[in-house]
C-alpha positions as CSV (number, residue, x, y, z in Angstrom):
1,M,71.7,86.5,-23.8
2,S,68.5,86.4,-25.8
3,H,65.9,89.2,-25.6
4,R,63.6,86.9,-23.6
5,G,66.5,86.1,-21.2
6,L,66.9,89.9,-20.6
7,Q,63.2,90.3,-19.7
8,R,63.3,87.5,-17.2
9,F,66.5,88.9,-15.6
10,A,64.9,92.4,-15.4
11,W,61.7,90.9,-13.7
12,G,63.7,88.8,-11.4
13,T,65.8,91.6,-10.3
14,A,62.8,93.9,-9.7
15,L,61.0,91.1,-7.7
16,A,64.2,90.6,-5.5
17,V,64.4,94.3,-4.9
18,L,60.6,94.4,-3.8
19,L,60.8,91.5,-1.6
20,G,63.9,92.9,0.1
21,A,62.1,96.2,0.7
22,A,59.1,94.3,2.0
23,A,61.3,92.4,4.4
24,C,63.1,95.5,5.7
25,G,59.7,97.1,6.2
26,D,58.5,94.1,8.3
27,A,61.6,94.2,10.4
28,S,61.1,97.9,11.4
29,S,57.2,98.1,11.3
30,S,56.5,97.5,14.9
31,V,54.5,100.5,16.1
32,D,55.7,102.6,19.0
33,E,52.5,104.1,20.4
34,D,54.4,106.9,22.0
35,A,56.3,107.9,19.0
36,G,53.6,110.1,17.5
37,A,52.7,110.4,13.8
38,P,55.3,110.7,11.0
39,D,54.7,114.5,10.7
40,G,55.7,114.8,14.4
41,S,52.2,115.4,15.7
42,T,50.9,113.5,18.7
43,P,48.2,110.7,18.1
44,L,44.7,111.7,19.2
45,E,43.1,110.1,22.3
46,P,40.1,108.0,21.6
47,D,37.8,110.7,23.1
48,A,39.7,113.8,21.8
49,G,36.9,114.7,19.6
50,L,34.6,115.3,22.5
51,P,34.2,118.9,23.7
52,P,35.3,119.7,27.2
53,E,32.7,119.0,30.0
54,D,30.8,122.2,31.0
55,P,28.3,122.9,33.7
56,Y,25.6,124.2,31.3
57,A,22.6,122.7,29.6
58,D,23.5,120.8,26.4
59,E,20.3,120.2,24.7
60,V,16.6,121.5,24.6
61,V,14.4,118.4,24.8
62,L,11.0,120.3,24.6
63,F,9.9,123.8,24.2
64,E,6.3,124.7,24.2
65,P,5.8,128.6,24.2
66,G,2.7,130.1,25.7
67,D,0.9,133.3,24.6
68,S,3.1,136.4,24.2
69,A,6.3,134.3,23.7
70,G,8.6,134.9,20.7
71,F,11.5,136.8,22.0
72,G,14.7,135.0,21.6
73,Q,13.4,132.4,19.3
74,D,15.6,133.7,16.4
75,R,18.6,132.5,18.5
76,F,17.0,129.3,19.7
77,P,18.3,126.9,21.1
78,D,21.7,128.4,21.6
79,V,20.2,131.3,23.5
80,V,19.5,129.0,26.5
81,L,22.6,126.8,26.2
82,G,25.9,127.8,27.6
83,P,26.7,130.3,30.3
84,P,24.4,133.2,31.6
85,S,24.8,136.7,30.3
86,G,24.2,138.6,33.6
87,L,24.4,142.4,33.6
88,G,24.2,143.0,37.3
89,P,21.5,144.1,39.6
90,D,20.4,147.1,37.7
91,N,20.0,145.6,34.2
92,G,18.3,142.6,32.6
93,S,20.1,140.7,29.9
94,L,18.5,140.4,26.4
95,D,20.3,137.1,25.8
96,V,17.1,135.2,26.9
97,L,14.2,133.1,25.6
98,S,10.6,134.3,26.6
99,L,8.4,131.4,27.6
100,G,5.2,133.2,27.4
101,R,2.1,132.5,29.6
102,G,2.3,129.0,31.0
103,G,5.2,128.2,28.5
104,T,7.3,125.2,29.2
105,I,11.0,124.3,28.4
106,V,12.9,121.1,29.3
107,L,16.7,121.1,29.2
108,R,19.0,118.1,29.3
109,F,22.7,117.8,30.6
110,T,24.7,115.3,28.6
111,D,28.2,115.6,30.0
112,L,27.7,116.7,33.7
113,A,24.6,115.7,35.8
114,V,23.4,117.7,38.8
115,V,24.0,115.6,42.1
116,D,23.0,116.3,45.6
117,G,25.8,117.8,47.4
118,P,26.4,120.5,50.0
119,G,24.0,123.3,49.6
120,V,22.7,124.6,46.3
121,D,23.1,122.1,43.4
122,L,21.6,123.9,40.6
123,L,21.3,127.5,39.5
124,V,18.6,129.0,37.2
125,F,19.2,132.3,35.7
126,E,16.5,134.7,34.4
127,N,16.9,138.5,33.6
128,T,15.5,139.9,37.0
129,F,16.7,143.6,37.7
130,L,16.2,146.0,40.5
131,V,13.5,148.6,40.0
132,A,14.9,152.1,40.4
133,G,17.8,151.0,42.5
134,G,15.7,148.6,44.6
135,P,15.0,147.0,46.9
136,A,12.0,145.9,44.8
137,T,12.8,143.7,41.7
138,Y,11.1,143.2,38.4
139,S,10.7,139.5,38.4
140,E,8.9,137.0,36.4
141,R,8.7,133.6,38.1
142,G,9.1,130.2,36.8
143,I,8.4,126.8,38.5
144,V,11.4,124.4,38.4
145,S,11.3,120.6,38.2
146,V,14.1,118.1,38.0
147,S,14.3,114.5,36.7
148,D,17.0,111.9,36.2
149,D,15.2,109.9,33.4
150,G,13.1,112.7,31.7
151,V,9.9,110.7,32.8
152,T,9.5,111.1,36.6
153,W,9.6,114.6,37.7
154,Y,10.2,116.3,41.0
155,D,8.7,119.8,41.5
156,F,10.4,122.4,43.7
157,P,7.6,124.3,45.8
158,C,7.2,127.7,44.4
159,A,5.1,130.4,46.1
160,T,4.2,132.3,42.9
161,T,1.9,134.8,44.6
162,D,4.1,135.5,47.7
163,A,5.5,138.9,46.8
164,A,6.0,139.9,50.4
165,G,8.1,136.8,51.0
166,G,10.2,137.1,47.9
167,Y,8.5,134.2,46.0
168,P,10.2,131.5,47.8
169,G,11.2,128.3,45.9
170,C,10.6,130.0,42.5
171,A,13.1,130.8,39.6
172,G,13.2,134.3,38.2
173,V,13.6,136.2,41.5
174,A,17.3,137.0,42.0
175,T,19.4,139.3,39.7
176,V,22.2,137.8,37.7
177,Q,25.9,138.8,38.0
178,A,27.7,136.0,36.3
179,N,28.9,136.6,32.8
180,P,31.9,135.2,30.9
181,A,32.9,138.9,30.1
182,N,33.3,139.9,33.7
183,G,34.9,136.6,35.1
184,V,32.2,136.1,37.7
185,S,31.6,132.4,38.1
186,A,28.3,130.9,37.1
187,T,28.8,127.9,39.4
188,D,29.4,129.9,42.7
189,P,26.2,130.6,44.4
190,A,27.8,133.3,46.5
191,V,28.6,135.6,43.6
192,A,26.7,134.3,40.5
193,G,23.3,135.4,41.2
194,G,20.3,133.6,39.9
195,D,18.1,131.2,41.9
196,G,19.5,128.1,43.7
197,F,17.9,124.8,44.0
198,D,19.0,122.0,46.4
199,L,18.1,118.3,45.2
200,A,17.6,117.4,48.8
201,T,14.5,119.6,48.8
202,V,12.7,117.1,46.5
203,G,14.5,113.9,47.7
204,L,16.5,113.3,44.5
205,E,20.2,112.2,44.3
206,R,20.8,113.0,40.7
207,A,19.2,115.0,37.8
208,R,20.0,115.1,34.1
209,Y,16.8,117.1,33.1
210,V,15.6,120.5,34.2
211,R,12.1,121.8,33.4
212,I,10.9,125.3,33.9
213,V,7.2,126.3,33.4
214,D,6.1,130.0,33.5
215,A,4.1,130.7,36.6
216,G,1.2,132.0,34.6
217,N,0.7,135.2,36.7
218,N,3.7,137.3,35.3
219,R,3.4,140.2,32.9
220,Y,2.3,139.4,29.4
221,G,2.1,141.4,26.2
222,G,4.0,141.6,22.9
223,T,6.5,138.8,22.3
224,S,8.5,139.1,25.6
225,G,5.9,137.8,28.1
226,G,6.5,135.7,31.1
227,F,9.7,133.9,32.4
228,D,12.7,134.8,30.4
229,L,15.3,132.0,30.6
230,D,18.9,132.9,30.2
231,A,20.9,129.6,31.4
232,V,21.0,127.0,33.9
233,A,24.2,125.7,35.6
234,V,25.3,122.7,37.6
235,V,26.9,123.5,41.0
236,N,27.4,120.1,42.3
237,G,27.9,117.5,39.5
238,E,29.2,114.3,38.3
239,S,30.6,113.3,34.9
240,L,28.3,111.3,32.6
241,R,31.2,110.3,30.5
242,S,32.1,107.3,32.7
243,G,29.4,105.0,31.2
244,T,26.9,105.7,34.0
245,P,23.4,105.5,32.3
């Protein structure tokens, strides 16, 4: 056989081998969706990259500090996202953000919305503590508002000067017990501490935004003046991952 004939035989043989391999591949290439990856791992679900839903604020939409603010800004915004860091009735947490005189913060929930359910729907945590064993507390009040669209707001009535009545309707009044370190649930109003808010009070069915404004008549000075926000938590909620706008 000539040299050119040998080349043709070699290429022909190679082509036949390749075509045979391709045909075998086609015959066995149907995908078994339950079989897992070649390395034995399980295929990821479409939403496996999403973090688990949690009841805490996910984003800070707006922060406008007032005079005497500053404390906590070195850890902002994480300092107000996630669970509260309550230290019990006799101590105030330092894991907070001071709003300053008349300061404002707006928080958004992206995975769970607050909904009107039985009793308290939302908890707001400051760093209130008992003075010399109580019953008086060192409190700095905040006015709480809620919204479902971030445009139309519903204000909870807050008696910012009614010390004798315990400042009804205000945040920053109750001490905080909930803390991941002690296992006290931040979504159980019976044990969490913090101040509870019922959407029925303002006639709203669902809220994705929470606004807190320093009352303006707290103690001010240095960089830790006014309402000190630790966290907010959904008590009654619904998932926002089902496509509901």
